[in-house]
C-alpha positions as CSV (number, residue, x, y, z in Angstrom):
1,M,115.9,64.3,122.2
2,L,116.6,65.9,118.8
3,K,119.5,68.4,118.7
4,S,120.5,71.0,116.1
5,F,122.2,69.9,113.0
6,I,125.1,72.4,113.6
7,K,126.1,70.5,116.8
8,L,127.1,67.5,114.7
9,F,128.6,69.4,111.7
10,A,132.2,68.5,112.6
11,V,131.3,64.9,112.9
12,I,129.2,64.4,109.8
13,T,131.9,65.9,107.6
14,I,134.0,62.9,108.6
15,I,131.3,60.3,108.1
16,M,131.2,59.5,104.3
17,V,129.0,56.5,104.2
18,V,125.2,56.4,104.8
19,I,123.6,53.0,105.4
20,S,120.0,52.7,104.1
21,C,117.5,51.2,106.6
22,S,115.2,48.4,105.7
23,T,111.5,48.6,105.7
24,D,111.2,46.8,109.0
25,T,112.2,48.1,112.4
26,E,115.8,46.9,112.3
27,Y,118.2,49.7,111.3
28,D,121.7,49.1,109.9
29,S,124.2,51.6,111.2
30,L,127.6,53.0,110.8
31,V,129.7,53.4,114.0
32,A,132.2,56.2,114.4
33,G,134.9,55.0,116.9
34,E,135.3,56.2,120.4
35,D,138.9,57.3,119.6
36,F,137.4,60.1,117.5
37,T,134.3,61.2,119.3
38,G,134.2,59.4,122.6
39,T,130.8,58.0,121.6
40,N,129.3,55.6,119.0
41,I,127.5,57.3,116.2
42,R,125.1,55.5,113.9
43,V,123.9,57.2,110.7
44,L,120.6,55.9,109.3
45,S,118.9,56.6,106.0
46,I,115.1,56.2,106.5
47,D,112.5,56.2,103.8
48,T,109.6,54.6,105.4
49,F,107.7,57.6,106.8
50,S,104.4,58.0,105.1
51,V,103.8,60.9,102.7
52,T,100.1,61.8,102.1
53,L,98.9,64.0,99.2
54,S,95.6,65.8,98.8
55,S,94.2,68.5,96.5
56,M,92.7,71.8,97.5
57,K,91.8,75.0,95.8
58,F,92.5,78.6,96.8
59,D,89.3,80.7,96.8
60,S,91.1,83.3,94.6
61,I,94.6,84.4,93.5
62,T,95.7,87.8,92.2
63,T,96.1,88.2,88.4
64,S,96.6,91.9,88.1
65,T,100.3,92.2,88.7
66,S,101.9,89.7,86.4
67,G,102.4,91.8,83.3
68,R,100.6,89.2,81.2
69,L,97.2,88.9,79.6
70,L,96.1,85.3,79.3
71,I,93.5,84.5,76.6
72,G,92.3,81.2,75.4
73,Q,90.4,77.9,76.1
74,Y,91.2,74.2,76.0
75,N,89.9,71.0,77.3
76,D,92.2,69.1,79.7
77,N,91.6,65.5,80.6
78,D,92.7,66.1,84.2
79,M,91.7,69.7,84.9
80,G,88.5,70.1,82.8
81,I,87.7,73.0,80.4
82,I,90.2,75.8,81.1
83,N,89.0,79.3,80.1
84,T,91.0,82.5,80.5
85,S,89.9,86.0,79.5
86,A,91.5,89.4,79.8
87,Y,90.0,92.6,81.1
88,V,91.8,95.9,80.3
89,Q,91.5,99.7,80.7
90,A,93.5,101.9,78.4
91,I,94.5,105.6,78.6
92,P,96.5,107.9,76.3
93,S,99.6,109.7,77.4
94,A,97.9,113.1,76.5
95,Y,94.3,114.1,75.7
96,Y,95.2,116.1,72.6
97,L,94.8,115.8,68.8
98,S,95.1,118.4,66.1
99,N,91.7,120.0,65.2
100,D,92.2,118.9,61.6
101,A,93.0,115.3,62.4
102,V,90.9,112.7,60.6
103,L,90.8,109.0,61.7
104,D,91.8,106.4,59.1
105,S,91.5,103.2,61.1
106,V,91.9,101.8,64.6
107,G,93.3,98.5,65.8
108,L,94.2,96.5,68.9
109,I,97.8,95.4,69.0
110,L,98.6,92.5,71.4
111,G,102.3,91.8,71.9
112,Y,103.1,88.1,72.3
113,D,105.3,87.5,75.3
114,T,106.3,83.9,74.2
115,Y,104.1,82.1,76.8
116,Y,101.7,79.5,75.6
117,Y,100.2,76.3,76.9
118,N,98.7,73.4,75.0
119,D,98.0,73.2,71.2
120,T,98.8,76.4,69.3
121,T,98.1,74.7,65.9
122,Q,94.3,75.0,66.6
123,V,92.4,78.1,65.3
124,A,91.4,80.4,68.2
125,T,88.7,82.9,68.5
126,L,88.8,86.4,70.0
127,N,85.6,88.1,71.0
128,I,86.2,91.7,72.0
129,H,83.5,93.4,74.1
130,K,83.1,96.8,75.6
131,L,82.7,96.9,79.4
132,T,79.5,98.3,80.8
133,D,80.9,98.8,84.3
134,K,84.2,100.3,85.4
135,M,86.8,97.9,86.7
136,T,86.8,98.3,90.4
137,T,88.1,96.3,93.4
138,D,87.7,96.4,97.1
139,D,91.5,96.4,97.6
140,T,94.6,96.9,95.5
141,Y,94.3,93.8,93.4
142,F,92.1,92.0,91.0
143,Y,91.7,88.2,91.1
144,N,91.2,85.2,88.9
145,T,87.6,85.2,90.1
146,T,86.9,88.9,89.4
147,E,84.4,89.7,86.6
148,T,83.3,93.0,85.2
149,A,80.0,93.3,83.2
150,Y,80.3,93.7,79.5
151,E,78.0,94.1,76.4
152,N,76.5,90.9,75.2
153,T,77.3,91.7,71.5
154,P,81.0,91.9,70.8
155,L,82.6,94.8,69.0
156,L,84.4,92.3,67.0
157,S,84.8,88.5,66.6
158,T,87.8,87.2,64.8
159,T,89.8,84.0,64.5
160,Y,93.6,83.5,64.3
161,V,96.2,80.9,64.6
162,P,98.4,81.7,67.7
163,T,102.0,82.3,66.8
164,P,103.8,83.1,70.1
165,S,107.2,83.3,68.3
166,N,105.9,86.4,66.4
167,D,106.1,89.9,67.8
168,S,102.5,90.7,67.9
169,L,98.9,90.1,66.8
170,Y,97.0,93.0,65.1
171,V,93.2,93.1,65.2
172,T,91.4,95.8,63.2
173,L,88.5,97.2,65.3
174,P,85.3,98.8,63.9
175,Y,85.7,102.3,62.5
176,V,82.7,103.6,64.3
177,F,84.1,102.5,67.7
178,G,87.4,104.3,67.0
179,E,85.8,107.4,65.5
180,E,83.7,108.1,68.6
181,L,86.8,108.0,70.8
182,F,89.1,109.8,68.4
183,N,86.7,112.7,67.7
184,G,85.9,113.0,71.4
185,I,89.6,113.7,72.1
186,R,90.1,115.9,69.1
187,D,87.0,118.0,69.9
188,N,87.9,118.3,73.7
189,L,84.9,116.2,74.8
190,I,87.3,113.7,76.3
191,T,89.9,115.6,78.4
192,D,90.8,113.3,81.2
193,Q,90.5,109.7,82.5
194,E,87.0,110.2,83.9
195,S,85.5,111.6,80.7
196,L,87.3,108.8,78.8
197,Y,85.5,106.3,81.0
198,Q,82.2,107.8,80.1
199,Q,82.9,106.6,76.5
200,L,85.1,103.6,77.1
201,K,85.1,101.9,80.5
202,G,87.4,99.2,79.2
203,L,87.5,96.1,77.0
204,T,87.4,92.4,77.6
205,I,88.9,89.8,75.3
206,Q,87.0,86.5,75.5
207,P,87.9,83.2,73.8
208,G,85.3,81.3,71.7
209,A,82.9,79.1,73.6
210,D,83.8,76.1,71.5
211,D,87.6,76.7,71.3
212,N,89.8,73.8,72.2
213,G,93.3,74.9,71.6
214,S,95.7,76.9,73.8
215,I,96.2,79.6,76.3
216,I,98.3,82.5,75.0
217,G,100.2,85.1,76.9
218,F,100.3,88.7,75.7
219,S,102.4,91.5,77.3
220,T,100.8,94.4,79.1
221,D,103.9,96.6,78.6
222,S,103.1,100.0,77.0
223,G,105.3,99.3,74.0
224,E,103.8,95.9,73.4
225,S,100.0,96.0,73.7
226,Y,97.9,99.0,73.0
227,L,95.0,100.6,71.1
228,R,96.4,102.4,68.0
229,F,94.6,105.1,66.0
230,Y,95.9,105.9,62.5
231,Y,95.1,109.3,61.3
232,T,96.0,112.0,58.8
233,I,95.9,115.8,58.6
234,P,94.5,116.5,55.1
235,D,95.6,120.2,54.7
236,E,99.3,119.3,55.1
237,V,101.4,119.6,51.9
238,E,102.6,116.0,52.4
239,T,99.9,113.9,53.9
240,D,101.7,111.7,56.4
241,E,100.0,109.1,58.5
242,Y,100.2,109.6,62.2
243,T,99.4,107.4,65.2
244,Y,97.8,108.0,68.5
245,D,98.0,105.3,71.2
246,M,96.2,104.3,74.3
247,T,98.2,101.9,76.5
248,I,97.0,99.5,79.2
249,N,96.9,101.0,82.7
250,T,94.8,98.4,84.5
251,Y,94.2,94.8,83.7
252,Y,93.4,91.4,85.2
253,N,92.8,87.8,84.0
254,H,89.6,86.0,84.8
255,I,90.5,82.2,84.9
256,E,88.0,79.4,85.5
257,S,87.8,75.7,85.0
258,D,84.8,73.5,84.5
259,V,85.5,70.2,86.3
260,T,82.1,68.7,86.0
261,G,82.3,64.9,86.2
262,L,85.9,64.9,87.3
263,P,87.3,64.1,90.8
264,L,88.0,67.8,91.3
265,D,84.3,68.4,91.2
266,A,84.2,67.3,94.9
267,I,86.1,70.4,96.0
268,S,83.6,73.2,96.7
269,S,85.5,75.4,99.1
270,Q,89.0,76.2,100.1
271,E,88.7,74.1,103.2
272,D,88.0,70.9,101.2
273,N,90.7,68.4,100.8
274,L,90.5,65.7,98.1
275,T,92.8,62.9,99.1
276,S,94.9,61.1,96.5
277,A,93.1,57.8,97.4
278,E,89.8,59.5,96.3
279,S,91.2,60.6,93.0
280,G,93.0,57.6,91.5
281,H,96.2,58.0,93.7
282,I,97.1,61.3,92.1
283,S,96.9,64.9,93.3
284,Y,96.5,68.2,91.3
285,N,98.5,71.4,91.0
286,Q,97.6,74.1,88.5
287,A,98.7,77.7,88.3
288,G,96.0,80.3,87.6
289,T,93.0,78.2,88.6
290,G,94.2,77.9,92.2
291,Y,94.6,74.1,92.6
292,V,97.5,72.9,94.8
293,T,98.7,69.7,96.3
294,R,98.7,69.5,100.1
295,I,101.7,67.4,101.4
296,E,101.7,65.9,104.9
297,F,103.9,63.5,106.9
298,P,101.5,61.9,109.4
299,S,104.0,59.3,110.8
300,I,107.0,61.6,111.2
301,K,106.9,61.4,115.0
302,D,107.6,57.7,114.8
303,L,111.2,58.9,114.6
304,Y,110.9,59.1,118.4
305,N,110.6,55.3,118.5
306,I,114.3,54.9,117.5
307,D,116.4,54.3,120.6
308,G,119.2,56.8,121.4
309,E,119.8,60.5,121.2
310,G,120.0,61.8,117.6
311,T,119.6,64.6,115.1
312,I,118.3,64.9,111.5
313,L,121.1,65.6,109.1
314,E,119.1,65.8,106.0
315,A,115.4,65.5,105.0
316,T,114.5,65.3,101.3
317,L,111.0,64.9,99.8
318,Y,110.9,63.2,96.5
319,I,107.5,63.7,94.7
320,E,106.9,62.2,91.3
321,P,104.8,64.0,88.6
322,N,102.7,61.7,86.5
323,S,104.6,61.1,83.2
324,E,101.4,61.1,81.1
325,S,100.4,64.5,82.3
326,H,103.2,66.6,80.8
327,S,104.6,66.9,77.3
328,D,106.2,69.4,74.9
329,I,103.0,71.4,74.7
330,Q,102.2,71.0,78.4
331,P,105.6,71.3,80.0
332,L,106.5,70.9,83.6
333,S,107.5,74.0,85.6
334,E,111.2,73.9,86.1
335,T,111.3,75.3,89.7
336,L,108.7,75.2,92.4
337,L,108.6,77.2,95.6
338,L,107.8,75.7,99.0
339,Y,105.1,77.3,101.2
340,T,103.2,76.2,104.3
341,I,99.5,76.3,104.7
342,D,97.4,76.0,107.9
343,Q,94.6,73.6,108.8
344,N,92.1,75.8,106.9
345,N,94.3,75.8,103.8
346,D,95.2,79.5,104.2
347,L,98.7,80.4,103.0
348,A,101.0,80.7,106.0
349,S,104.5,81.5,104.9
350,Q,107.2,80.7,102.3
351,V,109.8,78.3,103.5
352,S,113.4,79.5,103.6
353,N,116.6,78.3,105.1
354,S,119.7,80.2,106.2
355,V,120.8,80.8,102.6
356,D,117.7,81.4,100.5
357,V,114.1,80.4,99.9
358,V,113.6,76.7,99.5
359,T,112.9,75.4,96.0
360,A,112.1,72.1,94.3
361,T,113.9,71.0,91.2
362,T,113.6,68.0,89.0
363,T,115.9,65.0,88.9
364,D,115.8,62.0,86.6
365,I,114.5,58.7,87.9
366,D,114.3,56.9,84.6
367,S,115.1,59.0,81.5
368,E,114.1,56.1,79.1
369,F,110.5,56.3,80.4
370,N,110.4,60.0,80.9
371,Q,110.2,59.6,84.7
372,V,111.4,62.4,86.9
373,A,110.8,63.6,90.4
374,F,110.9,66.9,92.2
375,T,113.4,66.9,95.1
376,V,112.7,69.3,97.9
377,P,114.8,69.9,101.0
378,V,112.3,69.9,103.9
379,I,114.5,69.6,107.0
380,D,113.3,72.9,108.4
381,F,109.7,71.9,108.2
382,I,110.4,68.4,109.6
383,D,112.3,69.9,112.6
384,Q,109.4,72.2,113.2
385,K,106.9,69.4,113.1
386,L,108.9,67.3,115.6
387,S,109.3,70.1,118.1
388,E,106.0,72.0,117.8
389,S,103.8,72.3,120.8
390,P,100.8,72.2,120.6
391,E,100.6,70.1,117.5
392,T,99.2,71.8,114.4
393,E,97.7,70.6,111.1
394,D,99.8,72.7,108.8
395,A,101.2,71.2,105.6
396,L,103.4,72.0,102.6
397,I,102.5,73.1,99.1
398,L,104.6,73.5,96.0
399,I,103.8,76.3,93.5
400,P,105.6,77.6,90.5
401,T,107.2,81.0,90.5
402,D,104.7,82.2,87.9
403,Y,101.7,80.8,89.7
404,N,99.7,84.0,89.1
405,S,100.5,84.3,85.4
406,T,100.3,80.8,83.8
407,I,98.0,77.9,83.8
408,N,100.6,75.1,83.8
409,K,99.5,71.9,85.6
410,I,101.4,69.2,87.5
411,I,99.7,65.9,88.4
412,F,101.6,64.2,91.2
413,N,101.6,60.5,91.8
414,D,101.2,59.5,95.4
415,S,103.5,56.9,97.0
416,Q,101.3,54.0,96.0
417,R,100.9,55.0,92.3
418,S,104.6,56.0,92.0
419,N,105.9,52.6,93.4
420,F,107.3,54.7,96.3
421,N,109.2,57.1,94.1
422,T,107.2,59.7,96.1
423,K,108.8,59.5,99.5
424,L,110.4,61.2,102.3
425,V,114.1,60.3,103.0
426,L,115.7,61.2,106.3
427,T,119.4,61.0,107.1
428,Y,119.4,60.5,110.9
429,A,122.4,60.4,113.2
430,I,122.2,58.7,116.6
431,Y,125.0,59.1,119.2
432,E,125.1,56.9,122.3
């Protein structure tokens, strides 16, 4: 039977050589002499357990706690047409203006937070609409599937070339829109949040229907993105220009993808799994939209077929991203977090060990051909699968740390497509 890794710790620190097993049933071994342990110990490296990948999609993910507005649209060969739009409510710090204040202009300032995905050289469209309903939710959060009704005709449509390295983007809004709010506050018609919402329930910023460029991140911090009213007080000796700001207090990102005609079109609910064999021997991961790769090890209990009493010393998953699916403008996420999901694809728990949460990081396979793989320590999950009773159909998923605030994708090659660069490698010690 399998025993804890800690029971062999003193032994494995002495064993410095690991012999790889062949793909047949004969295992090469290293023997530790009886003078040291009183038993023979063989250490095997086994990489023949099957790894199966499939794609699924979460019904919804939260997008109202990330501190980022995502705005834009682009067409992706793998993921379809990706469209992200922002919904915001804004309030002032105080409902007071001088009785003599006169509005000069009003604008929306959106502070870049340096995030972008895809081609920022393409001209992008911003359509800014007033909401017709208040932003409400049944719980504490808003989701990528949430939508709030808005006016068909935009307050403003404008184009710009995204420049994420700049501080901010300034968009001048119609004077009439600003005057109604400004005068309402000055004349004490708007005195609190509820009376403000009678005039302005919120705004949504939508990309152009024909845009095919990039997704841009803007900060929701009060000092970065806000409505700004510029005004003067004419009777003053020196006519200075003043500002009055409304900052974002509630927001969310609506994120959707049109996958018509693509393999992902077969996924209609969270319980659906699209196997890699059904999608060209690849699987899909994308932040924001909710797609993840489900990872399973269906033959892991074949380990029991090895004669002798043993223990797993190490279990590492190598999973290869498709080299054609990432680039300078579509970069790979540097770190992925490991979670378990159940048979219904509901999120179960984050995987951790005795030190910290488990993460996946990249390692080079062939730098000349831009081939890398994510390496993931999965010994705790493997131990659980080998000892569980009754058996479950839970699996692993990998998601980036910023899964709720980006739309980065990863296309994984399965074992067949990766020429077995996607694999599970076990280091297994047998003592007799």
